[in-house]
C-alpha positions, 0 to 999 in steps of 0.5 A, spaced: 500 500 500 502 506 498 501 513 501 496 518 499 499 524 496 496 528 502 500 524 507 507 525 503 511 530 506 517 528 502 518 523 496 525 521 493 524 518 487 530 514 484 535 519 486 542 517 484 548 521 485 555 520 482 561 524 486 569 523 484 567 518 479 563 513 484 556 512 485 554 514 492 547 514 491 544 508 487 536 509 485 534 511 491 526 511 493 523 513 500 517 516 502 516 520 508 509 522 511 507 529 513 509 529 521 513 523 521 520 523 524 525 518 519 532 516 521 537 515 515 541 510 519 548 506 516 555 506 517 560 512 514 560 512 507 553 509 506 550 515 503 546 518 508 549 525 509 549 525 501 542 524 501 540 529 506 544 534 502 540 533 496 534 533 500 536 540 503 539 543 496 546 543 497 547 537 492 543 536 485 542 529 484 544 526 477 538 522 476 531 522 480 526 527 483 525 530 490 518 532 492 516 536 498 509 537 500 507 535 493 512 540 490 518 538 485 524 542 488 529 537 485 533 543 482 531 549 487 537 552 491 537 551 499 535 558 500 528 557 496 526 550 499 521 550 505 527 546 509 531 548 514 538 544 516 541 543 523 549 541 521 553 536 525 558 542 528 552 547 529 555 552 524 554 558 530 557 565 529 561 566 535 561 573 535 553 573 535 549 572 541 544 567 541 539 571 539 543 574 533 544 567 531 537 565 531 535 571 528 540 571 522 536 567 517 530 572 518 535 578 517 537 575 510 530 574 508 529 582 510 523 581 515 521 586 519 524 587 526 518 586 530 516 580 526 524 577 527 523 579 535 517 575 535 519 569 532 526 569 535 523 569 542 518 563 540 523 559 537 528 560 543 522 559 548 521 552 544 528 550 546 528 553 553 533 558 552 530 565 553 535 566 559 541 565 554 538 570 549 544 575 550 550 570 551 555 568 546 556 561 543 562 560 547 559 562 554 554 556 553 554 548 553 555 544 547 548 541 549 545 549 549 549 550 542 545 544 539 539 547 541 541 554 539 542 551 532 535 547 532 532 554 534 535 557 528 532 552 524 525 552 527 525 560 526 524 559 519 518 555 520 520 550 515 516 544 512 521 539 513 527 539 518 533 536 516 538 534 522 545 531 520 548 527 526 546 533 531 548 529 537 555 527 535 559 532 539 555 531 545 557 526 551 553 520 552 549 522 558 547 529 554 546 526 548 540 522 551 537 528 554 538 532 548 535 527 543 529 526 548 528 534 547 528 533 540 523 528 539 519 531 544 519 538 540 518 534 534 512 531 536 509 537 539 510 541 532 508 535 528 514 537 523 516 532 518 523 531 520 529 527 517 535 525 521 542 522 519 545 518 524 550 512 525 548 510 532 543 505 532 540 506 539 539 514 537 535 511 531 531 506 535 529 511 540 526 517 536 524 515 530 517 513 527 521 509 521 528 508 520 531 507 513 537 502 514 542 504 508 548 500 505 552 502 499 547 508 497 541 504 497 536 502 502 536 495 505 530 496 509 525 501 511 521 500 517 519 501 524 524 500 529 520 494 532 520 491 525 527 492 524 529 489 530 524 483 530 524 481 523 530 484 519 529 483 512 537 482 510 543 479 514 546 486 513 540 489 517 540 484 522 547 485 524 547 492 524 541 493 528 542 490 535 546 484 537 546 478 534 549 470 534 551 469 527 551 461 526 553 458 519 548 452 519 541 450 520 535 450 525 530 445 527 526 443 533 529 449 537 537 447 535 542 449 531 544 443 526 548 442 520 546 446 514 547 451 508 543 457 511 545 462 516 542 462 523 541 469 527 539 469 534 538 475 538 542 474 545 535 475 549 532 469 545 537 465 548 535 462 555 540 459 560 538 454 566 541 449 570 535 445 569 533 442 563 526 444 560 523 441 553 527 443 547 533 445 551 540 442 550 546 442 554 551 448 554 557 450 559 558 458 561 565 460 558 565 467 560 560 472 564 561 480 562 557 485 567 554 490 562 550 494 568 543 492 569 544 485 565 550 481 564 552 478 557 554 470 558 558 466 553 555 459 552 558 453 548 555 447 546 559 442 542 561 446 536 556 452 537 557 458 541 552 463 543 552 469 547 546 471 552 543 477 555 541 475 563 539 480 568 537 475 574 540 469 577 547 470 573 551 463 572 558 463 574 563 461 569 564 454 568 557 452 570 553 447 566 546 447 564 541 447 558 540 452 553 533 454 549 533 458 543 526 462 543 527 465 536 531 464 530 532 468 524 534 464 518 537 467 512 539 464 505 543 468 500 543 474 505 535 474 505 530 472 511 527 466 509 523 464 515 523 466 523 523 459 527 
């Protein structure tokens, strides 16, 4: 089923981009609904930032079309597109105040001074920075600088918000806080948003849907839960979350000889010192504390597994039994069944 034109905030139709004689984006298709937050997720070099820059208008595709809210903007410059972008390094003017940085794009458009002041105050209030309006970027924290950059994008009242690795310069704890702030703000405003990230936790926690990219193409475009529960390719299965990756087959709850690839999430590996139906003998090789859970490495014959265990963590050397609750079976890199 396709999205109706009324629902389409952004359509990328057959985008192709060649840079330095190399195909960076290869016939890419994507539809983002109005008000949806979509992540472009993948490793460095997969083409996600190039895609974002084409959406923003900083790069023109060699082939394909870009449609924003029903309007073809493929060859329109960034200053004339109904989009605003938050860059990885924030790109704030160090000599300007917070107010001046946020007001800058409106001054370029030559808006009236009262209108500029009204919209800047509204944008700063959205990101809880009114108390810093007279500060300079060097006087505020990294997280606050990021929110200034976000306010500068929002003050332009764009139809679509584009975020390029916006949290990569923040420490881990602050990154979690700011991404929650961004998600909350995006939901309140209902603004169509595309965010580029290489961080799967970030993508899984804030996105309505995620496009997992590989070599200039989208491997899978699904909700976070669908990506995790039913990854359509081995690439996606390995990129999203942890995975036991075993060459063989799967029958009667056990890994067997075969030509397929068996993927098992660590939380789907159950270890107990008591045998239950469908379980088989295994020995604990190593226990690695991970905070609120432990990662337990198990061995049975020539099969090695790791499991996530939060209660009754066994000691290394403990003998017991393993039961696999769910397995993803791949053939030629494609998901063929879930067992």
